[in-house]
C-alpha positions in Angstrom: 19.5 37.9 73.7 19.6 34.1 74.7 16.3 32.2 74.4 16.0 28.8 76.0 13.6 27.0 78.4 16.5 24.6 79.7 18.3 26.4 82.9 21.5 24.5 82.4 21.8 25.2 78.9 21.1 28.8 79.3 23.3 29.3 81.9 26.5 27.6 80.0 25.6 29.8 76.9 25.3 32.9 79.2 28.7 32.1 80.6 30.5 31.5 77.5 29.0 34.9 75.7 30.0 36.8 79.0 33.5 35.4 79.2 33.5 36.7 75.4 32.7 40.4 76.7 29.1 40.4 75.5 26.3 41.9 77.2 23.7 39.2 78.0 19.8 39.2 78.2 17.5 35.9 78.6 14.4 35.0 78.1 13.1 31.4 79.0 10.3 31.1 76.4 9.6 32.3 72.8 6.9 34.9 74.1 9.0 36.3 76.7 11.5 36.8 73.7 9.2 38.3 71.7 8.1 40.9 74.3 11.9 41.8 74.9 12.6 42.1 71.4 9.9 44.7 71.0 11.7 46.9 74.1 15.2 46.5 72.9 17.8 46.4 70.4 19.8 43.4 70.2 23.0 42.4 68.4 21.8 38.7 67.9 19.0 36.3 69.2 20.4 33.0 70.2 17.7 30.6 70.6 17.3 26.7 71.2 15.6 25.2 68.2 13.1 23.7 70.3 11.3 26.2 73.2 9.0 25.3 75.6 6.5 27.3 73.8 7.0 27.3 70.2 9.4 25.9 67.6 12.2 27.6 66.2 9.9 28.2 62.7 7.3 29.9 65.1 10.1 32.1 66.5 11.5 33.0 63.1 7.9 33.6 61.8 7.1 36.1 64.5 10.3 37.9 64.0 9.6 38.3 60.3 6.2 39.7 61.3 7.5 41.9 64.2 11.0 42.7 63.8 12.2 41.6 60.2 15.8 43.2 60.6 16.3 40.8 63.2 15.7 37.7 61.4 19.1 37.6 59.8 20.6 38.0 63.4 18.7 34.8 64.5 20.9 31.9 65.4 19.5 28.3 66.5 21.4 26.2 68.7 20.9 22.5 68.2 21.3 19.5 70.3 24.4 17.4 69.3 22.2 14.3 68.6 19.6 16.3 66.5 18.3 14.3 63.8 18.2 15.2 59.9 14.6 16.3 60.3 15.3 18.6 63.3 18.3 19.8 61.3 16.5 20.2 58.2 13.5 22.3 59.7 15.9 24.9 61.6 18.0 25.5 58.3 14.4 26.2 56.7 14.0 29.0 58.8 17.3 30.7 57.5 18.6 31.1 60.7 22.3 30.4 61.3 22.9 27.2 63.1 24.9 26.3 66.1 25.9 23.0 67.8 25.2 23.0 71.5 28.7 22.3 72.0 30.3 24.9 69.9 33.5 26.4 70.6 33.9 29.8 72.3 36.0 31.1 69.1 33.2 30.0 66.5 30.2 32.2 68.4 32.7 34.9 68.7 33.3 34.6 64.4 29.7 34.3 64.2 28.4 37.1 66.1 31.0 39.6 64.7 29.9 38.7 61.1 26.1 39.2 61.7 24.9 42.2 59.9 27.9 42.7 57.8 26.6 41.1 54.4 
């Protein structure tokens, strides 16, 4: 599940994952993502660190309440120009961190490793 309110970023992420062979589901807000998570079984949740309706910390907290097993499958993607405070806040959620300009092999390695520890 990819969660982002920016259409261009969402499309780029969807294309990268599709080319790697993953089934892609999208949500354009944190609230829609929480609703979809309640209905589906997702291998991973890849979300922008800042959504239109909530922060990464808010999304992580909602996941902890509604779907605790998915918290370890949460990956946050950061803008390449993210400041120290934004990176620190994202790391406090316990989620994995991706830069928005990540190479395809990096996401494949991360997704293949989720839930194996």
